[in-house]
N, C-alpha and C positions, 0 to 999 in steps of 0.2 A: 569308282568312274558309268559302268554298265550296267550299276543299277542304275542311280540316276537318271542317265538318260531312257534304263526298260522303265522307271516310272512315270515319266511322262505320257507314255505309250499304254501301260496298262497301270492305273496305281495298286489295284486292288492287289495283283500279283507281287507288287513290289513290300504292298504289306506284311501280306503272307509271309516275306522269305526276309524279311529283316524280322520276323516273329521267329523264324526259327531260328535267323544266324544267333538273338540270345538265346533260346533254350538250349541252344550246342554251348554255351559256354561254361566253363570248367566249375563248378559248387566247393566250395571251402567245406571240408569235414571239420566238424571236430576233433581233436585229440585228444588221447586216453581216454580214461574215467569220469564219469561223472563228480563234481566234489563231495569229500564225506560231513554231513551236517547234521545238525543236533535227530535229527528222523531215525538215522542209522545211527547212534547212540541211542537211542528209544527202543529200535528192534532188537539192540544186543544185550540188554537189562531185560528185555521181556522175557528173551531169548533164554537168559541165565536162570530169571524164577520159574519158565515154563521145568527147565530141565531139573532145577533144583524138586519141585513140586514131584515129578516123573521118578527122576533116579539117585536127589538126596546127594550126600558128595558127591560120589560116583559120578554126577550130572555138570561139576564145576571143573572142568576140560574146558580149555581155549578151542583146540578143534569142533567139538561135540556144540560148544555156545556157539562158534562163527558158522559152524555149520546151519543150526537149528537158525540163525537170524540170514540166510544167504548172503553171509561176507565172509570174506580174507581173516585169516585172522591176527594179520597185518592192520586190519581195520577196528579190529579187539583191543589190542595193544594200545594203538595209536587215540581211538575215542574213550577206551574207558582205563585201560593198563593192564598188569598182571593178573595174573589169579586171585592174591590177596585185595587188589583192588576191587575186584570185579566179587569177593565175598563181601566186601564192606560195603558196594553199593548195593547189593542185594540186601542186606540186612536192613542197611536203613531203608530200603522201600520197603521193607515189611512189615519195618515199626511203622513207616506211614499208611501203609492199605489199614495196616492196625486201628491205627486211629483213625480214621477215616470208619472204619467200621465200628468203632466204640461211639465216636461222635453222632452217628448214627442212630446208635440204637437206642445214646441220652437223647436223642430229643424225642426219640417215637416215645417214652417214659417220662415226658418229663412232667405231667400232671402226676404221676403216680408217690405218695412215699419213699422216703429218700431210703430203707431201705431197700426197699422193690429198688429202686436206681441202679443202687450198688448189687443187689443179685443182676442184676440184667445186663449192668456191664460184665460180670463176675463171668455169668456163664456164657456171655458172647464172648471172652474173651476164650474162653474155651471153645465153644465152636470153631474160632477161628481158627485157634492151635489143630484140632478134627480134621478142617478143610485143607489145614496146608501142613500135614503132620511131620514128612520131608524138610521138605522146603525149613520148617522151624530147627525140626534139629538139628540140621544142619548149617544153619546162621549162629545156633548156639553151641554145636561144636566146635566153629570154626572161631567164633567169640574169646570160646577156652584158650585155644590153642594160639590165638594171639596174646591174651594177655590184657592190661587192663588199656586199656581205648576210650576212656571216661570223654575227653574232649573229642573225640567222634563221632560218639553214639549219645553221648549225654542231654542234647539238645531235643532230638527225637523222644526220648525216656522221661524225659523234664515233659515235653507237653502230654505222653501217655498219662503221666500221674496225673494232670491239670485236670482232666476229666474226670477225676474222681474226688481232686481236690473241690474242684466244685458241686460235686455231689455235697459233699460234708459241709460247707460251708452254709448249707438250709436249716441243719439241724439246729435245737431249740437252742439259746443264751446270749446271743452265739458262737459259736468256740472260735477262739482266737486262730491269726493264720499260723502260729506255732504248731501247734494243738494238730490243724489239722494237715499240714504240712507233714507232720512226725505219724499220722496215721493213716495218709495214704502211701504213704512210705514203705510200711509197716503191709498194709496191705496189699500194693503192688507186690514187693518179695512172694508174703504166703501166697498167692492165687498163682505168680509166675510159676510159684517150684512147684504147686498142686497139679496145674495142669499141664506144664512141662515132662513130669513125671508121669503123666499118666498113661499118654500111649505106651509108654514100654511096659507099664505094668498092666496093660490090656485092659483098663477099669473102664465103664462108661457115665455116663452123667448121674444113672440113679448112685452112686459108689460115688461120684464127683459132687453130687449139688450139699448133701449134710458137710462134707470139709469146708467146702465156700461161706457155707449159710454160716456154721460155726464163724469163721474168722470174721465176716461180716457183724454180725452179731456182738462178738465182744469188741466191736472198732466204734460202732454206735454209743454200745452202751457206757463203753469207758470212757466218748465223747458226752455223751447225755449229763454223766456222773460228775465230770470235771471240765466243763467246757474252757477254764483260760490255763 
């Protein structure tokens, strides 16, 4: 009532008083922490990969990963799972990075002969392993410890082999799908073994290249001689 009477005498002061009154109304503040979302899961996975690159298996610890991502250990368990789950996700993400790496190489050499394309892919594979040596060894070690989990990794490994199959299909003949698949599996296993063992043996590209060349030449010559 006092403000209303005062308003007739001085409306500007009345409006100022009303604004002041509104500003003093208690504001509701959000309670608790903001909800966890996909972006937080991505941060945790990135942190795990970073630590694997830096420390290898020693970096595969919930406390370290959570600290690197600036999130709680509970967030890690909630969004990714336990350490075994983290290791599997890290392996899948590594395979996907390798696929993107190899697919980019194949695009860059698409106009070259098949032998040269296969050599570029194999040497690119070796370079990827060298660039992520500690992570790669950790991924391999964890997979061996877990045993056969083909249903978990199978699709991504098949996609990696499909890059080789795509090259082989361009050889004269044309080679059958069965021959391409067999050759791709043999080449994958051979090159995988060479580049995975190489870091431990202290070997470099000058030693690795002749070994890879031998595998590539053997596969290509076999397919050309018997494409069916």
